N, C-alpha and C positions, 0 to 999 in steps of 0.2 A: 602495718603492725605484723612480724612477719613468723609465724609458724617457731618450732621449734620439732614438731613431727615428725619426721619420716615418717609418718606414712600422711600423714591430712599433708604430701604436699607430692606422696604423690596420686594425689589424689586430687590435689588442682591440678599440677602436669596434666594428670592420664583430660577430663574433662578440658582444658586447655587445650592436648590436640587434637580432641571428637571434635570442638568448635571449627578446629581450622579445618582439621579433614572436611566436615559435612558442609561448612560455605564454598570450599573445591571445589564439590558431589555438585550442590545448586548451583556454582558460575559453567561448569559440566554444563551441568540436560540445561543449562538456561543456551550455551552457547547452543550443546547440542541441534535443540528445533527449534535452536533460528534455519541453524545450517538447513531443517532437512525441509520448513518452510519456503526456504532460499530453494529447492532443487525441486519443492510443490509447486515452485510460481515457476518456476526459468519456461518451460511452457503456454503459458500465457504469454498474450502478446500484451502491453499495454503504449498507450495514446500518453505522450504528454501534453500538461494543458493546455499548451500554445500547442501544438498541434491539436487540440478537439477547438477551441477557441476559431479557428483559423476555416477548421472545417461548418464547423457550424455555422459565422461568419459568407462560406464561397457560399451555402444551403438557403442560408435566408437569399443575397443576390441573385442565386438559379431560383424563386419562389416569387420572386419580384418581377422579374422578368417573364417567367411564366405568365402569370401575374396581365402587363405588360400584354402583350404576347394574344393572351386568348385575347381582348377585349381590341383588338388588333383587328383579327380574324374577327369576330360578332359586328368592329363595325360595314368588312369587307363583304364578308352575308351578308349585314343588309343592303347594303347601296345591289348585290347581286338582285340582291328580290324586290328592290326598286324601277 
């Protein structure tokens, strides 16, 4: 049911306009904050999960090889002492 009172219609238009303006301001503030975070994080280097996993696997393999070599060195030193 619509009101025939022009004053109420003007108030409704004003409230609707204000709600639209606040929604726009909120959207703009959110986008501005995202852009600032992107700029701030621009100088930071991140690696992908795949790169991280590849380096982790390489480190595990190197650790295993290091342990093998340490065992070989210990065996050779034992032979020299004998």
